[in-house]
C-alpha positions, 0 to 999 in steps of 0.5 A: 060129131060128138054131143054138145058139152058146153053152152056159152050163154050171153048175159044181158038180153039173153039170160038177164032181162034188159029193157035197154037199161044197159044202153041207157047207162052207156049212152048217159056216160057218153053224153056226159063226156060229149061223145058224138053217138046215138042210142041206136049206135050204142045198141048196135055195138053192145056186147063188146068190151065197154072201154073198147067201145068208148075207144071206138067212138073216140077214134071215129070222132077223130077220123079213124074208120074202123070196121066193127068186125075188126073191133078188137084188132085195133086199140089206139093207146091215145084214146084209152085215158078218155075212154077209161074216164067215160067207162068209170062213170058208166060202171057207176051207173051200171052197178047201181042199176043192177043192184036195184034191179036185176032179173033173169029172162024167163026160163034161163034157170030152167035151161041151165038145169036142163043142160046139167041134167043132160051133161052139158056145162053152163058158161056165161060171157059178157061185154061187162067187166068184173064188178058189173058181172059180179053184181049180176051174179050176186043178184041172181045167185047163179054161181052160188047155186051151181047153175053156172059153172063158169062166169067169164067177163072181159077181164078174164082174158089177156088184154081184156079182148072181148067179143067179137074175139073168141077168147072168152069162149076158149077161156071157158072151154079150158076151165071146163075141160071142153076140148072141141069147139064142135061140142060148143053152142054160143047163144046171144042177142047181139052182132058181137055174139054172132061174130064171137061164135063164128070166130070161135068155130062153134058148132052152133051159133044161136040168136035169140029175139028176147033182147032189145036189139031187133033181129035186123041188127044182128041177123045179117051176121053168120048164125046157125039158128034163131029162137024166141028166147033161151027157154027154147034152147033145150028143144033146139038142142034135142032136135038139132044137136043130139 
C-alpha cells in the first residue's frame, strides 16, 4: 500500500475541546420542543447531521424502529418541518456557545503541522452545518492559517447526508486529489465516526479517548486503532502506516 495522503479529522471531541457542551445544546433544544430523549442518548448519536438526528428522534416517538447503522438511509419528509424548528433553536445555542468558548484539543495544531511536514493533507468533517462549522474555524483560525486544507460540513455534500454515510470523506478526497481510500485515515470519537470510516473503506479508522463519550459507546463499532488523543496520531502513523 502507498503512503498516507490524507487524514480526515473529526471536530468536536477529537480536535475541538468538548466537555458535553454540544450534547447540552442539542438536549436543551429537544427539551424545549418536548422530544422524548435523554442526554445519554443524545451523546451516543452525536457526530451525525443534527437535523437528521432530530428527525430520528421524532420518527422513533411515532413508532418507527430505525437502526443507527441505517441513520442516513431513511429520511421521512413528514418529520422534517418539526426537526428543522428544533434544529434552528439548537443552532442558535451552539453558535453562541462557540462564539464565547472554542479551543482546540491539546496537540491538534501540532498534529496538523506534522501531517503537512510529511506530505499528508489535513481535512476535517463534522455533523455540524455550515454556520456552526464556520464559527469554529473563525475562532480557531485553522483554515485561515493554512493548518486545515479542507473543512467539510454536512451541507457540503448532496442531500446533506452526514455520518455514518461516507460522502464527506469522498468530498474531501476529491477536493484534495486523493484517489485511494487506502491512503486515508479517519479519526474521531463517536460511533458515527467509526461507521463513516468503515463505510468509506479507509485504511485506518482511529478512535480517540478525548471526547465526552466513553470507549464503550463507540468501541464496539469497527476500528483499527485506539489512541488517547489526537496528539498521539503522528506516532501511530510512523509506527503503523509508514
